[in-house]
C-alpha positions in Angstrom: -38.3 56.3 -62.6 -40.4 53.6 -60.9 -38.1 50.9 -62.2 -35.0 52.6 -60.7 -36.8 53.0 -57.3 -37.8 49.4 -57.2 -34.2 48.4 -58.0 -32.9 50.5 -55.2 -35.3 48.9 -52.7 -34.4 45.4 -53.7 -30.6 46.2 -53.4 -31.3 47.8 -49.9 -33.3 44.7 -48.9 -30.5 42.4 -50.0 -27.8 44.3 -48.2 -29.9 44.2 -44.9 -30.5 40.4 -45.3 -26.7 39.7 -45.5 -24.7 40.0 -42.2 -21.9 42.6 -42.4 -18.3 41.7 -42.1 -18.2 42.5 -38.3 -21.2 40.2 -37.7 -19.5 37.4 -39.8 -16.3 37.7 -37.7 -18.1 37.5 -34.5 -20.3 34.7 -35.5 -17.1 32.7 -36.7 -15.3 33.4 -33.3 -18.2 32.1 -31.3 -18.4 29.0 -33.7 -14.7 28.3 -33.3 -14.9 28.7 -29.5 -17.8 26.3 -29.3 -16.0 23.7 -31.5 -12.9 24.0 -29.4 -14.8 23.3 -26.3 -16.5 20.3 -27.8 -13.0 19.0 -29.0 -11.5 19.5 -25.5 -14.5 17.7 -23.7 -14.1 14.7 -26.1 -10.3 14.6 -25.4 -11.0 14.6 -21.7 -13.5 11.9 -21.9 -11.1 9.8 -23.9 -8.1 10.2 -21.6 -10.2 9.9 -18.4 -10.4 6.0 -18.3 -6.6 5.8 -18.8 -5.9 8.3 -16.0 -8.2 6.5 -13.6 -6.5 3.2 -14.6 -3.0 4.5 -13.8 -4.2 6.3 -10.5 -6.0 3.2 -9.1 -3.7 0.8 -7.4 -3.8 -2.8 -8.3 -4.6 -5.7 -6.1 -2.0 -6.9 -3.4 -0.6 -10.2 -5.0 1.5 -12.6 -2.9 3.6 -13.6 -6.0 4.6 -10.1 -6.3 5.0 -8.4 -2.8 5.8 -5.2 -4.3 2.1 -4.8 -5.2 1.3 -4.9 -1.4 1.3 -1.4 0.3 1.3 -2.7 3.9 1.1 -5.8 6.1 -2.5 -5.7 6.5 -3.0 -5.9 2.8 -0.5 -8.8 2.6 -2.2 -10.8 5.3 -5.4 -10.6 3.3 -3.8 -11.5 -0.1 -4.9 -14.8 -1.8 -2.7 -17.7 -0.6 -0.9 -15.8 2.2 -2.2 -17.8 5.3 -1.2 -21.1 3.3 2.2 -19.8 2.7 2.6 -18.8 6.3 1.4 -22.1 7.4 3.9 -23.9 5.2 6.7 -21.7 6.7 5.8 -22.1 10.3 4.8 -25.8 10.1 3.0 -26.9 13.3 5.2 -24.8 15.7 3.5 -23.2 18.6 4.6 -20.4 20.9 3.2 -17.9 23.6 3.7 -14.5 22.3 0.5 -12.4 22.1 -1.6 -15.3 23.3 -0.8 -18.5 25.2 0.3 -21.7 23.4 -1.0 -20.8 19.9 0.3 -21.6 16.5 2.9 -19.4 15.1 0.5 -18.8 12.1 -2.1 -17.5 14.4 0.3 -15.4 16.4 1.7 -14.0 13.1 -1.7 -13.2 11.7 -2.7 -11.4 14.8 0.1 -9.1 14.4 0.0 -8.6 10.6 -3.7 -8.2 10.6 -3.7 -5.1 12.7 -2.3 -1.8 12.2 0.7 -1.8 9.8 3.6 0.4 8.4 4.2 0.8 4.8 6.2 -2.0 3.0 9.8 -1.5 3.0 11.9 -2.6 0.0 15.2 -4.3 1.1 18.3 -5.1 -1.1 18.3 -8.2 -3.2 14.6 -7.8 -4.0 13.4 -8.7 -0.6 10.4 -6.8 1.2 9.8 -6.2 4.9 6.2 -6.0 6.2 5.6 -4.9 9.8 2.3 -4.9 11.7 1.0 -4.9 15.4 -2.1 -6.5 17.0 -5.1 -4.3 16.7 -5.9 -4.2 20.3 -2.3 -3.6 21.6 0.5 -2.0 19.7 2.5 -1.1 22.7 5.7 -3.2 22.1 3.7 -6.1 20.4 4.6 -6.5 16.8 5.3 -8.9 14.0 7.7 -8.6 11.0 7.9 -10.7 8.0 10.4 -10.9 5.2 9.4 -12.2 1.6 11.6 -12.5 -1.5 10.5 -11.2 -4.8 8.4 -14.3 -5.5 6.5 -14.1 -2.3 8.4 -16.9 -0.5 8.7 -16.2 3.3 12.2 -16.1 4.3 12.0 -14.8 7.9 9.5 -14.1 10.6 9.9 -11.8 13.7 7.9 -11.3 17.0 8.2 -8.5 19.5 6.2 -9.5 22.5 6.0 -10.0 26.2 5.7 -13.8 26.1 2.2 -13.9 27.4 1.3 -17.3 28.9 -0.9 -17.2 31.9 0.3 -13.7 32.4 2.6 -11.6 30.2 6.2 -10.6 31.3 7.1 -7.1 32.3 10.0 -7.2 29.9 10.0 -7.3 26.1 11.4 -10.2 24.1 12.4 -10.6 20.4 12.1 -14.0 18.6 13.2 -14.6 15.0 12.3 -17.5 12.9 14.1 -18.9 9.8 13.8 -22.0 7.8 17.0 -23.9 8.0 17.7 -23.2 4.1 16.8 -19.5 4.4 18.8 -18.0 7.3 21.5 -15.4 6.4 23.2 -12.6 8.1 21.3 -9.9 6.0 18.0 -11.2 7.3 19.0 -11.5 10.8 20.5 -8.0 10.8 17.3 -6.6 9.4 15.1 -8.1 12.0 17.4 -7.1 14.9 17.2 -3.5 13.4 13.4 -3.7 13.4 13.2 -5.3 16.8 15.6 -2.6 18.5 14.2 0.5 16.5 13.3 3.7 18.1 9.6 3.4 16.8 9.2 0.2 18.7 10.9 1.5 21.9 8.6 4.7 21.7 5.5 2.4 21.6 6.2 0.8 25.0 4.0 1.9 28.0 7.0 1.4 30.3 10.4 2.1 28.5 12.2 0.1 31.2 10.8 -2.9 29.6 13.6 -2.8 27.2 16.4 -3.0 29.7 18.7 -5.8 28.8 16.7 -6.7 25.7 19.9 -8.1 23.9 19.8 -11.0 26.3 16.2 -11.6 25.4 16.6 -12.0 21.7 16.4 -15.6 20.5 16.8 -17.1 16.9 14.8 -20.2 16.1 15.4 -22.4 13.1 12.6 -24.3 11.7 13.5 -27.8 10.1 
């Protein structure tokens, strides 16, 4: 009798020490959810560097103008000032400032506020900017080929010498070996665009602008 009672007590203790089926299911569910969260966290950490690398834009490189989002970035790219100086040689003009080099005049325009780069046919790229202190009709445009070589340069200005004209002028520059009709048409379209016209303080400054559109060929 005593032995039977002891056996019963042991059996009850063993049953009470072991989790029942419901408890095991709940425990397994919690464990699986925890493992799943850990796996998701590890996967996210592994993928994060890749997603950041894809989202972050690369540096603007002159040798590949498609990497430059706007004129301001292009003007600050490595080697651009030297390339611009090679294109303009020692030419001078009075556009935004009196009797300054074309390089300085162009940098004044491209280094200010700029539009987004425009991809043109034949793997060419148009960049447009205006001087930081005055975008009211003053602007610079530059066209590069896919290798970063400058093919054309344009100015919209009031020909500022001792004083500035009341009317707007357009001046387009090409090297003797790079001028073509497509480049000229692009600069004309830019120079007479509604956006430039709307930026004018006095709209009448554009009256007869077709007669103040000059093409310059740099030897």
